[in-house]
N, C-alpha and C positions, 0 to 999 in steps of 0.2 A: 230831826237831827241826822247828820250824815255819819255813817260808820267810820270808825278809825281805820287807818291803814296799819299794816304790821309795824311800821316805824313809829306809830303813836301819833302821827300827824293826820289831820283831816284832809281827805283828797280834795283837790280843786274842783270847783264846778266846771262843767263843759265850757261855759262862757268865759271862765277865767283862764282855762288852759289854752284856748285857741281864740284868735281874733274873730270878730263878728263876720268878717268877710271871708272866712276860711273856705266855705263851699266854692265861692267864685275863684279864689286863689288856687284851690286844689284842682278845679276843672281846667284852669289855664295851664297849670303845670302838666297835667295829663295830656292836654292837647299838644304842648310842645314836645313831650316825650314821644307821642305817636308820630308827629311830623318827622322827628329825628330818626325814628326807627324806619319809617318808610323811605326816607332819603338814604339811609345806610343800606337798605335792601336794594336800592337802585344802583348804588355805586360800587357795592362789593358783592357780586353774585357768588353763589356757592360754587366751590371748585367742582370739576367733573369727577366722575366716579373713579377714574384712573388717569394718570398723566397723559397729556396730549401734546403733540408737537406744536411749535409756533404756528399761528394761522398763516395761511398762504398770502403773500402779497399779490395785488391785482396783476402785476407783471407776469406772474406764473400761472395765471388762470388760462385754460385753453380757449381757443376761439370756437364758439358754437353759434348756431343760428340766432340772429338777433330776435329777441322776444321769446326765446325758447323757455318753456317751463322747467322747473327743477327736474322733473321726471324725464323730459326730453333731453336735457343736458346729460343726465346719467347715461342714457342710451347712446347719444352722439359721441361722448368721450370714450365709451367702451369700444365703439366701432373704430374710432381713430387709433386707439392703442392696438387693436387687433391688426389694423393695416400697417402700423409701424413695425410690428413683429413679422410681417411677411404674409399674413393671411392664412395661417395653418388651420385646417379643418379636421374635425374628428366626428365620425358618425357613431351615434349610439342607437343601434338598430332594434327594431321590434323582434328580431330574431335572436336577441340576447348577445349580440356581438358588439365590439367596440374597436374601431379602426381609424387610424389616420388616413384620410382620403386625399389630402392635398397638403404639401409642405414646401416651404421655401428652400429646404435643405434635403439632400439625398439621405437615405437611411444610413445610419452608422454601421460600420463594419468593425466589430470587436471580436476578440478571440472567443471562440466557442459559440458565436452567434450565427445562425443560418442567414442566408441572403433573404431580405424581406420581400414578400409578395403582397403588394397593395390590394390585390383582389381577394385575398383570403381573409378569413375571420381570425381575430386574435383576442388577446386579453390584456388591455391596457387601461390604466386608470390615472386620473390626475392625483397628485399627492398633497397631503397637508403636512405641516411641519411636525405634527405630533405622532405621525405613523408612516412616514414616507418609506423608511427602510423596510418595514414589515410589508407594505404594499408591493414593493419592488420584487418580493419573492413570488408574487402571483405571476409575474411576467416570465418565470422560468419553467412554466408548465408545458404541456404538450402542444398548446395552441401558440406556435412560435412564428407564424408566417406573416403576421400583421406588421405593418410599418410602425416602428416604435423608436423612442429616443430615451435610453436609460439615463440615469443620473450621470452628469458630467459630459453630456452630449447635447445636441440640438441647439436651438437658437440662444438659450440662456448661456451657453458656453462660448458664444461669439462676443467680440468687443462691444458690438451694438446691443446685444441682448443684456450683457452685464450692466451697461450704462443705464438701460431702461429699467431693469429690475432694481438697481440701486436707488432710483428715484422713488420707487414704491416703499422701500424700507425707510427712506428718509421721512415719510409721512408719519411714522411712529417713532421718529427720533433715533433710529439706529443706523449708524454707518456700517456697511458690510463690504468685504472684499470680493473680487471676482471669483476667487476660489470658493468662498463661502456660498456664493450664489448657486453653485453647482452641487452643494452638499445637502444631504437630507435634513439636517438640523436647521437649515435656513430656507426651507421651502417658502415661497412667497405668494401663494394663492390668496391668503387672507389680507396681506398688505396691499395687494392689487385692488381688492374691493375697497379697502380703506382709502386708497389714493384716489380712486374714481369718485367716491362720495365727497371727499374734500374738494376735489377739483370742480365738482358740480355745484359747489357752494353750500353744502350742508354744514351747519355749525355744531358746536358741542351740545346744544339743546336738542338737536335732531338726530345726531349719530355720533357715536364715539368710535374712534379708530382702534384697531387691535391687531396683534400679530397671530391671533387664533380666531377662526370663524366663530367658535362657540362663544366668544366674548360678546360680539354684537348680536348674536342670536339670542343669548340669554337676556341681554339688555332689552330687546324687543319683547321677548316672552314675559319678562317680569315687569315691564312698564316703568323702568327707572328714570326715563328721561322726561323733561317737562313738555317737550313738543316733539314726540317721536315721529320719525319719518317712515317707520315700518312697524307692522304688527304681524304676529305669527298666525299662519293658517295651515293646519295639517293637510296632508294629501290623502286621497286624490283630490286635486283641484286644478283649475286651468289658470296658469299665470298670465300676466299682462306685461308688455314692454315696460321696463323700469323696475319690475319685481326682481327679487333675488331668490333662486331656488337652491336648496341645500340638502346634502345627504351626509349621513354619518359614515365613518370609515373604519378600517382596521378592526380592532377588537370590538368596536361598537357599531359595526356596519349595519346590523339588523335591529337597531332600536325600533320600538313600536310607537313611541310617543315623544314629542318635543319636551315633555316634562322630565324625561330622563337625561337631558343634556346638562352636563356640568360646566360651570363657567371656567373657560380656559383649560379644561381637562379632557373634553370629548373630542376625538379626532373627527374633523369634518371637511367637506369641500363645498364651496358655494360658487355659483355663476350668476351673471347678470343677464336677464332675459332681454333680448333686443328685437325679437320678431316672433309673432305667433300666427300660425295658419291653421285654424281649426278644421277647415275642409280637407286639407292635406294631412291632418294629424301630425303636424310638425312644429316644433318649437326650436328657435335658434337662441343660443345663450353663449356668452363670452366669459371666459374665466382665465385666471392667471395660473401659471405652473401646470398647465394641462399639456402633458407630453413635452415638458421643458420649454414651453412657449406660452404666449397669450394666444389661445386657440378659440375658434368658434365650434361649439358642439351642435350638431344637427340631431336633435332628440326626436326620434320617431315614436309617436304615442301608440299605445296598444289598444286593447279592447275597451279600456275605460274611456279613451278619448281625452284623457287628462294626464297630467304629471302624476305618477304613482310610484310605489315602491316595489313593484313586481315585474314590470315589463322588461327591464334590463337589469340583470343582477350586478353588472359592473358599476351601476350608479343607481342604487335603490333610494330614490328621493324620499325624504322624510317630511319636508315642510317647505312652505313658501313664505318668505319675508315680503308680505304684501305692502307695496309702496302706497303710502297715504298722501303723497304730495300731488299737486295738480300736474 
């Protein structure tokens, strides 16, 4: 006999509660649910980790060499932007100096500033939006003879420079005025990197744009993207064209590990490597907001023969964002 249920009724036999074809019906139902779940996953992808601007239409994509790989497009677009800004060059010497060696504009003459001497060593640094004001204080020291462009001067203060920099801010969905472009709170080195990556065709699965370098550095470090275009490699190391080299700045200038970087909170500066000459111990990298322009940095390598954090104190490199694309 079957035990009574609490209600006093006998429970139904298995064969009475369910039809004889239940296993087949149940399997069919599960198959349909699985198919619907897969279909849903294909049509409604997960949103990115932070808001992204509308994807670029094909009409806005730059002209690059036909058949160029994503890595090659990144390098070519960086070169093109550098040329649009007039080709300013900054030397980061193994003698611990940093100087503008070539510029499309004459040095600014501001009250209290000595006349610039391009042959002398100085103390200049590109700025990040999180600590640009603090870094500008470094430029008031005793080494004052290097050609420099303080905030509010240089190519970013020209109509052409403003228009170009506004394009970069647009890639993170932020309209800015020409006055904001020249202010420390609107430094545009990070959005320059973001703009180049989007123009090269990288999508949300590979790279997320941001107005702080530490955003996409932490993305790469923590592996949050499904198809990341970059991975983090500590220095000393030798970069390759298409890689991104980064240094901490301001209060965090001498971090010892990428693990110490906070998302959106660590002041940093990053540049896109466009050429490497190991024999000459020279790396060429292009970055935005370097002396108020898109500039090419001529990075002279020291005894390590690699990018490191000790050869030049003006730019103590912390890491390489190693490009994993072809």
